[in-house]
C-alpha positions in Angstrom: -74.4 7.1 -56.6 -71.1 5.9 -57.8 -70.1 2.8 -59.8 -68.5 1.4 -56.7 -72.0 1.1 -55.1 -73.1 -1.2 -58.0 -72.5 -4.9 -57.9 -70.6 -5.6 -61.2 -68.9 -8.7 -62.5 -65.3 -9.2 -61.8 -63.1 -7.2 -64.2 -65.9 -4.7 -65.1 -65.7 -2.5 -62.1 -62.3 -0.8 -62.9 -63.5 0.0 -66.4 -66.8 1.4 -65.1 -65.0 3.5 -62.5 -62.6 4.8 -65.2 -65.5 6.0 -67.3 -67.2 7.5 -64.3 -64.0 9.4 -63.5 -63.8 10.7 -67.1 -67.3 12.1 -66.7 -66.7 13.8 -63.3 -63.3 15.2 -64.4 -64.3 16.5 -67.8 -62.9 20.0 -68.3 -65.2 21.1 -71.2 -68.6 20.3 -72.4 -67.2 18.5 -75.4 -65.1 16.3 -73.1 -68.2 15.6 -71.0 -70.2 14.6 -74.1 -67.5 12.3 -75.3 -67.1 10.7 -71.9 -70.8 10.3 -71.5 -71.1 8.7 -74.9 -68.3 6.2 -74.1 -70.0 5.3 -70.8 -73.4 4.8 -72.5 -71.8 2.6 -75.2 -70.0 0.6 -72.5 -73.2 -0.2 -70.6 -75.0 -1.0 -73.9 -72.3 -3.4 -74.8 -72.4 -5.1 -71.4 -76.2 -5.3 -71.6 -76.3 -6.6 -75.2 -73.8 -9.4 -74.5 -75.8 -10.3 -71.3 -72.7 -9.7 -69.2 -74.9 -7.7 -66.8 -78.6 -7.9 -65.9 -80.9 -5.1 -67.0 -81.3 -3.8 -63.5 -77.5 -3.4 -63.2 -77.4 -1.7 -66.5 -80.1 0.7 -65.4 -78.2 1.5 -62.2 -75.1 2.2 -64.3 -77.1 4.4 -66.7 -78.4 6.4 -63.8 -75.0 6.7 -62.1 -73.4 8.0 -65.3 -76.3 10.3 -66.1 -76.4 11.8 -62.6 -72.6 12.4 -62.8 -72.9 14.0 -66.2 -75.7 16.3 -65.1 -73.8 17.4 -62.0 -70.6 18.0 -64.0 -72.5 19.9 -66.7 -73.9 22.2 -64.0 -70.4 22.7 -62.6 -69.1 23.6 -66.1 -71.9 26.1 -66.8 
C-alpha cells in the first residue's frame, strides 16, 4: 500500500508521499529510522489535531510501517 491509495485531506497528500519516499529511499538504517520517526510524528500530529480520522491514521501508520519493514529487509 502507498499513501496515494489513502484518501487524505487536500494539501496533506504531497507531504505524506514525501515522507513515504524518504522511507523507501533511505540508504542506511539510521536514515530509515529517522524517516520512519518523522512519518510517525506526522501522522500523530494529524490525528491529534483531528485533521484526519483514526481509520485514515491507521492506514498511514500501516503504509509507513510496511514500507519501513520492506526497506529494512533490503538494507540488511
